[in-house]
C-alpha positions in Angstrom: -169.0 -88.2 -38.6 -170.4 -90.8 -36.4 -167.8 -90.1 -34.0 -168.5 -86.6 -34.7 -172.5 -87.0 -33.7 -171.5 -89.4 -30.8 -169.2 -86.2 -28.9 -172.0 -84.4 -30.2 -175.0 -86.6 -28.8 -172.7 -87.0 -25.0 -172.6 -82.8 -25.0 -175.8 -82.5 -25.1 -176.7 -85.2 -22.2 -174.2 -83.4 -20.3 -175.9 -79.8 -21.0 -178.9 -81.6 -20.5 -177.7 -83.1 -16.8 -176.1 -79.9 -15.9 -179.7 -78.2 -16.5 -181.7 -80.5 -14.3 -179.3 -80.0 -11.5 -180.2 -76.8 -10.2 -184.1 -78.6 -9.8 -182.7 -81.8 -8.3 -181.0 -79.8 -5.6 -184.1 -78.3 -4.7 -185.8 -80.8 -5.0 -183.4 -82.2 -2.2 -184.0 -79.0 -0.3 -187.4 -78.9 -0.2 -187.4 -82.8 1.2 -185.2 -81.8 3.9 -187.8 -79.1 4.7 -190.5 -81.8 4.4 -188.6 -83.8 6.4 -187.7 -81.0 9.6 -191.6 -80.8 9.4 -192.6 -84.3 9.6 -189.9 -84.5 12.4 -191.1 -81.7 14.5 -195.1 -82.6 14.2 -194.2 -86.6 15.1 -192.3 -84.7 18.1 -194.7 -82.3 19.4 -197.5 -85.5 18.6 -195.1 -87.6 20.9 -195.3 -84.7 23.5 -198.9 -84.2 23.3 -199.5 -88.3 23.7 -196.7 -88.2 26.7 -199.2 -85.9 28.3 -202.3 -87.1 27.9 -201.7 -89.4 31.1 -203.9 -87.5 33.5 -204.7 -84.6 31.1 -200.9 -83.5 32.0 -200.2 -79.9 29.1 -197.2 -77.9 29.6 -196.9 -75.6 32.0 -197.2 -72.2 30.0 -194.2 -70.7 32.4 -191.5 -73.4 30.5 -189.7 -71.2 28.3 -187.7 -73.9 27.7 -187.2 -76.1 24.8 -188.2 -79.0 25.0 -189.5 -79.3 28.1 -188.6 -81.7 30.3 -190.2 -84.2 31.8 -189.2 -86.2 34.7 -189.7 -89.9 34.1 -192.7 -91.5 34.9 -193.4 -94.1 37.9 -195.0 -97.4 36.9 -197.1 -99.1 39.5 -200.1 -100.7 40.4 -202.1 -97.8 42.0 -204.2 -98.8 45.4 -206.6 -96.2 44.9 -207.6 -93.0 44.6 -207.1 -90.5 47.3 -209.4 -87.0 47.1 -208.5 -84.2 49.5 -210.3 -81.3 51.3 -207.0 -79.3 52.5 -208.4 -76.3 55.1 -207.5 -73.1 56.7 -205.1 -70.7 55.2 -203.1 -70.5 52.3 -199.4 -72.0 54.3 -201.9 -74.3 56.5 -203.5 -75.9 53.1 -199.9 -75.6 51.8 -198.3 -77.8 53.8 -201.2 -80.2 54.1 -201.2 -81.0 50.5 -196.7 -81.7 51.1 -198.0 -84.3 53.4 -200.5 -85.8 51.2 -198.0 -86.2 48.2 -195.5 -87.9 50.8 -198.7 -90.5 52.2 -199.9 -91.5 48.6 -196.5 -92.0 47.1 -196.6 -94.0 50.8 -199.5 -95.8 50.2 -199.2 -96.5 45.9 -202.5 -94.6 45.5 -203.2 -92.2 42.5 -204.2 -88.4 44.4 -206.4 -85.9 42.8 -205.7 -82.6 42.7 -206.7 -80.9 46.2 -209.9 -79.3 46.2 -209.9 -76.1 49.1 -212.9 -76.3 52.0 -214.2 -72.9 52.4 -215.9 -73.5 55.6 -213.9 -71.6 57.4 -212.9 -68.0 58.7 -211.0 -66.7 55.4 -214.1 -68.1 52.7 -212.0 -67.9 50.0 -213.5 -69.1 47.0 -209.7 -69.8 45.2 -209.3 -72.9 43.5 -206.3 -74.6 43.8 -205.9 -73.8 39.9 -206.5 -69.8 40.9 -203.1 -70.2 43.6 -200.8 -72.5 42.4 -199.2 -74.0 38.6 -201.4 -77.1 38.1 -199.7 -78.5 35.3 -196.3 -78.0 36.8 -197.8 -79.4 40.2 -198.7 -82.6 37.9 -195.4 -82.8 35.9 -193.1 -82.4 38.1 -194.1 -85.1 40.5 -195.3 -87.7 37.8 -192.1 -89.3 38.8 -193.3 -90.4 42.6 -197.1 -90.4 42.4 -199.7 -90.3 39.9 -202.0 -87.1 39.9 -204.6 -86.4 38.3 -207.3 -83.8 38.0 -210.3 -85.4 39.0 -211.4 -88.5 38.8 -211.6 -91.1 35.7 -215.7 -91.6 34.3 -216.2 -94.8 36.0 -214.9 -93.6 39.3 -217.1 -90.1 38.9 -220.0 -92.6 37.9 -219.2 -94.9 41.1 -219.7 -91.5 43.6 -223.1 -91.3 41.4 -224.1 -94.5 43.2 -222.7 -94.3 46.5 -221.5 -91.3 48.6 -217.6 -91.3 49.0 -216.0 -92.2 51.9 -214.4 -89.9 54.2 -212.1 -90.1 57.3 -210.4 -87.4 59.1 -206.3 -88.7 59.8 -205.1 -88.7 63.2 -202.7 -86.0 64.0 -199.3 -86.1 63.6 -199.4 -90.1 62.7 -196.6 -92.4 61.8 -196.3 -94.2 58.7 -197.5 -97.2 60.2 -200.6 -95.8 61.3 -201.2 -94.8 57.3 -200.2 -98.4 56.6 -202.3 -100.2 59.1 -205.1 -97.6 59.1 -205.2 -95.9 55.9 -204.7 -98.3 53.0 -207.0 -101.4 53.6 -210.2 -98.5 53.8 -208.8 -97.0 50.0 -208.6 -100.9 48.7 -211.7 -102.1 49.8 -213.4 -98.3 48.4 -211.4 -97.2 46.0 -211.9 -93.9 46.6 -211.0 -92.3 50.0 -211.5 -88.5 50.9 -209.5 -86.8 53.6 -211.6 -84.0 54.9 -208.5 -82.4 57.1 -205.2 -82.1 55.8 -202.7 -80.0 58.0 -200.4 -81.4 60.7 -201.0 -84.9 59.3 -198.3 -86.3 59.4 -194.9 -86.7 62.0 -192.2 -84.3 62.2 -189.9 -86.8 62.7 -188.8 -90.1 62.3 -190.2 -90.5 59.0 -187.2 -92.3 56.1 -185.0 -89.4 55.1 -186.5 -89.9 51.1 -190.1 -89.0 52.1 -188.5 -86.0 54.2 -186.9 -84.9 50.7 -190.0 -85.4 49.1 -192.0 -83.4 51.5 -189.7 -80.5 50.6 -190.0 -81.2 46.9 -193.6 -80.7 46.9 -193.1 -77.7 49.2 -190.5 -76.0 47.6 -190.4 -76.6 44.1 -193.5 -78.6 42.8 -195.8 -76.3 44.4 -195.3 -73.1 42.2 -197.7 -70.0 42.6 -199.8 -69.2 39.2 -198.2 -66.7 36.8 -200.1 -63.5 37.3 -199.6 -64.6 41.4 -195.9 -64.6 40.7 -195.1 -61.8 38.5 -197.0 -59.2 40.8 -195.1 -60.5 43.9 -192.2 -60.4 41.7 -192.6 -57.4 40.9 -193.2 -55.8 44.7 -190.0 -57.6 45.7 -187.9 -55.6 42.4 -190.1 -52.3 43.5 -188.9 -52.8 47.5 -185.5 -53.6 46.1 -185.2 -50.3 44.7 -184.9 -48.7 48.0 -182.3 -51.0 49.1 -182.5 -53.7 51.9 -185.8 -54.4 53.2 -187.6 -56.5 55.9 -190.9 -58.3 55.7 -192.6 -58.1 59.4 -195.6 -60.7 59.8 -197.6 -58.5 61.8 -200.4 -60.8 63.5 -202.6 -57.7 64.6 -205.7 -58.5 62.8 -208.9 -58.8 64.1 -209.3 -62.8 63.8 -205.9 -63.2 65.5 -207.1 -60.7 68.4 -210.4 -62.5 68.4 -209.2 -66.0 68.5 -206.4 -65.9 70.8 -208.6 -63.8 73.3 -205.4 -61.3 73.6 -206.3 -57.6 74.7 -202.6 -56.2 75.1 -203.8 -52.2 74.0 -207.3 -52.2 73.3 -209.9 -50.5 74.3 -213.0 -51.5 76.5 -215.1 -51.2 72.6 -212.5 -52.9 70.9 -212.0 -55.5 73.3 -216.1 -56.1 73.1 -215.7 -56.5 69.9 -212.7 -58.7 69.6 -215.0 -60.8 71.7 -218.0 -60.9 69.9 -215.9 -61.7 66.9 -215.0 -64.8 69.2 -218.1 -66.2 70.5 -219.4 -65.5 67.1 -217.3 -68.4 65.2 -218.0 -73.0 66.0 -214.6 -74.3 67.6 -213.5 -71.3 68.9 -213.0 -70.2 73.1 -216.3 -69.0 74.0 -215.3 -68.7 77.6 -213.2 -66.0 79.4 -210.0 -65.9 78.6 -207.0 -64.4 81.4 -204.9 -62.8 78.6 -202.5 -61.4 80.6 -201.3 -65.1 82.0 -201.4 -66.0 78.2 -199.4 -63.1 77.9 -197.1 -64.7 80.1 -196.7 -67.8 78.6 -196.0 -66.0 75.2 -199.0 -67.3 73.2 -199.9 -63.8 72.4 -198.8 -61.6 68.8 -196.7 -58.7 70.0 -198.3 -55.2 69.8 -197.2 -53.3 67.0 -196.1 -50.7 69.4 -194.0 -53.6 71.4 -192.8 -54.4 67.9 -191.4 -51.0 67.2 -189.4 -51.6 70.4 -188.1 -55.1 69.8 -187.0 -54.1 66.4 -185.0 -50.8 67.4 -183.4 -53.1 70.2 -182.6 -55.6 67.9 -180.6 -52.8 66.2 -182.5 -52.7 62.7 -182.0 -49.4 61.0 -184.6 -46.5 61.0 -184.1 -46.1 57.3 -184.7 -49.7 56.5 -187.6 -50.4 54.9 -190.3 -52.5 57.0 -192.7 -54.3 54.5 -195.8 -55.5 56.3 -197.0 -59.2 54.9 -199.9 -59.3 56.8 -203.8 -58.9 56.5 -205.8 -55.7 57.3 -204.0 -54.1 61.0 -206.7 -53.5 63.7 -207.3 -49.9 64.2 -204.0 -50.0 62.3 -204.4 -45.7 61.9 -204.0 -45.8 66.0 -201.7 -48.8 66.1 -199.0 -48.4 63.7 -198.5 -45.0 64.9 -195.6 -46.2 67.0 -193.8 -48.3 64.6 -194.7 -45.6 61.6 -192.4 -42.8 63.8 -190.1 -45.4 64.4 -189.8 -46.7 60.5 -190.6 -44.2 58.2 -190.6 -46.5 54.9 -193.3 -48.7 55.9 -194.9 -50.6 53.0 -197.2 -52.9 52.1 -198.7 -54.2 49.3 -201.6 -52.2 48.7 -199.2 -49.1 49.6 -197.0 -50.5 46.4 -198.9 -51.3 43.3 -201.5 -49.6 42.3 -205.1 -50.1 43.0 -205.2 -51.8 39.4 -202.5 -54.1 39.7 -204.1 -55.4 43.1 -207.9 -55.4 42.2 -207.5 -59.1 40.7 -206.2 -60.3 44.0 -208.5 -58.4 46.6 -211.5 -60.6 47.4 -209.2 -63.3 47.9 -207.5 -63.7 50.6 -205.2 -66.9 50.0 -203.9 -65.1 46.6 -203.5 -61.7 48.4 -201.4 -64.1 50.9 -199.3 -65.6 48.6 -198.3 -62.8 47.4 -196.7 -61.5 50.8 -194.7 -65.5 51.0 -193.1 -64.5 47.9 -192.0 -61.1 49.7 -191.4 -62.7 52.9 -189.5 -65.6 51.1 -186.8 -62.9 49.0 -186.6 -60.4 51.9 -183.4 -59.7 53.7 -184.7 -60.6 56.9 -188.1 -61.9 58.0 -189.3 -61.4 61.2 -192.4 -62.7 62.5 -194.5 -61.4 66.0 -196.5 -65.0 66.5 -196.6 -68.4 65.9 -198.6 -69.8 62.4 -198.3 -71.9 59.4 -196.5 -68.5 57.3 -194.1 -67.8 60.0 -192.8 -71.9 59.9 -193.8 -71.9 55.7 -191.3 -69.2 55.5 -188.2 -69.8 57.9 -188.0 -73.4 56.5 -188.5 -72.0 52.9 -185.9 -69.4 53.6 -183.2 -72.0 55.6 -183.9 -74.3 51.9 -182.7 -71.0 49.9 -179.0 -70.7 51.8 -180.0 -69.8 55.7 -181.5 -66.1 54.7 -181.7 -64.4 58.5 -185.0 -64.9 60.1 -185.5 -63.3 63.4 -187.9 -65.7 64.9 -189.0 -63.1 68.1 -188.9 -65.1 72.1 -192.1 -63.3 73.1 -192.3 -65.6 76.4 -189.0 -63.2 77.3 -190.0 -60.2 75.5 -192.7 -59.4 77.1 -191.3 -59.3 80.3 -188.5 -57.3 79.2 -190.8 -54.9 77.7 -192.7 -54.4 81.0 -189.2 -53.6 82.7 -188.2 -50.9 80.4 -191.8 -49.4 80.0 -191.9 -49.2 84.1 -188.4 -48.5 84.1 -186.2 -51.3 86.0 -184.7 -51.5 82.5 -183.0 -48.9 80.8 -182.9 -48.7 77.2 -179.2 -49.8 77.2 -180.0 -52.5 78.8 -183.1 -53.6 77.1 -181.5 -53.6 73.9 -178.4 -55.6 74.6 -180.8 -58.3 76.4 -182.9 -58.4 73.5 -180.0 -59.0 71.3 -178.5 -61.5 73.2 -181.8 -63.7 73.4 -181.8 -64.0 69.8 -178.2 -64.6 68.3 -179.3 -68.5 68.6 -182.7 -67.5 66.8 -182.3 -66.4 63.1 -182.7 -69.2 61.5 -178.9 -70.7 61.4 -178.6 -74.5 60.8 -180.1 -76.4 63.8 -181.6 -79.4 64.9 -185.2 -79.5 65.3 -186.2 -80.0 68.2 -188.1 -83.6 68.9 -190.9 -84.4 72.0 -192.6 -87.7 70.3 -194.7 -87.6 73.4 -196.2 -84.1 72.7 -195.5 -83.8 68.7 -197.5 -80.7 69.4 -194.3 -79.1 70.7 -192.1 -79.8 68.4 -190.4 -78.3 66.3 -192.3 -78.4 63.2 -190.8 -80.1 60.2 -191.4 -77.6 57.5 -189.9 -74.8 59.7 -186.4 -76.5 59.6 -186.3 -79.2 57.0 -183.0 -80.1 58.1 -183.2 -83.9 56.1 -183.2 -81.7 52.5 -180.7 -78.7 53.6 -176.5 -78.7 53.3 -175.4 -81.9 56.2 -176.0 -80.7 59.6 -172.2 -81.3 60.8 -170.7 -79.9 57.5 -172.8 -76.4 57.3 -170.9 -73.2 58.2 
């Protein structure tokens, strides 16, 4: 009986254990889920703590998970550098790229740039309206500390005393920044640069600093999502029609007024642009011999001359020509020849619906950003005048694999065009010469020209950043 009772008791225990087993498994599953949730919460908290420094947040455009931050560079800061960037979109863009490199060299904390409004463009866009500010900060955190604004203590300091500002020297060497600028930052704690364009030398800089300028320009300065998506939409629509050429047709009223070039203008139009030139401080307030300027290649090509040049270069008349520019002066009349030669003219205004373009309409820099996206993605890019956009786009296209950029030799072209129009040159001769002149002006691998005594006459670093490209000697 005892043995039987003992066996029965053992069987009951086994039944009880079996009955409890599902509950135990459920508990284990429950705690696995709880532990997973806790680990996820801890990861999110850690990510937030990692981004609190400088109020950094994960970019909304980061579709991958988790977001990979570069390691943060830890160093003793020598002070704070505030930027007031001037000019149009690309002038600001290239200036910011220089300033990040300078901040890295001087070991200073950079404040997200402020945009100066007292220029012709008068665009009220802030940095964050054009560029992805969070991506800008996080993608460079291993090189330089960037904050969205000054810390509270430094803000209070500025309430009691005015900020010290200076205009840094153009095309300056690193020695200038070390000997002249750094002591002022260390003495005052905060320094404002009132201008940022062309404030760093093109050549003679360490390769790692040159590569940082490229990294800022081509990777860190990404556009905001609305600009990026709208620009890509324009590109996609153009791609549906086949290869396309982006034409930076610099024939806006302000360009004509600033340069004083008047080819093809009526007397009334010439008076109109001259009045505009005299109305702006800092522009040339005296008569301009535009014909001599044209002989030197210092005038933009007219739309009519541009049509001739594109035809001479052999650009097929079925090619879509995207005009990446502002409002062409007297465009109905001046674009007639170009439209006759290339019926597939396009612009952001003709491609997008009014409601799609409306958010950007009152912001010149944002409109320029749309053109920039199209220009770097085009099959061929042709600028008709020198400027910050043609430098920036040419360099970016080299960075993307030496995409074709035809840099027009305006000095030679104006002479050839005159000879063709007066009958001295036949069309076949004209076309052959135009093609010959531009054989080696298509954005292929080349060294920058250097002229240390006259840096403005050098090739701009950003038009040909060969330190950031495949080794020159081995590049096909």
